[in-house]
C-alpha positions, 0 to 999 in steps of 0.5 A, a space after each residue: 888498567 887491567 888488560 883486554 881482548 880486542 873483540 874482533 882480531 882478540 889482541 889484549 892491550 890494556 888502553 880503551 882502543 886496540 891497537 891493532 884494529 883500531 877497536 873500540 869493542 874490547 872485553 875483560 873476559 879473556 882466557 887464554 894467552 898467545 904470544 905470537 913474534 913472526 906473524 908471517 912464519 908461525 902456523 899457529 898464527 897463519 891457524 887464528 887467522 893473524 897477521 900482526 906479532 904481539 899479544 893475542 887471546 884464544 878466547 873472547 867473551 
């Protein structure tokens, strides 16, 4: 099974439901990968509006 990115929060997972926001609005068409280890102290996470650690797509189509 391929990784999919959530169109709502950009979280990357391989299931049918996003574990971050519980949405089923997922896409196979995404690019760029950012891994957030500590969302509280990450400047990138703050700029992207990310509050939970994990793998995120930069762009989801």
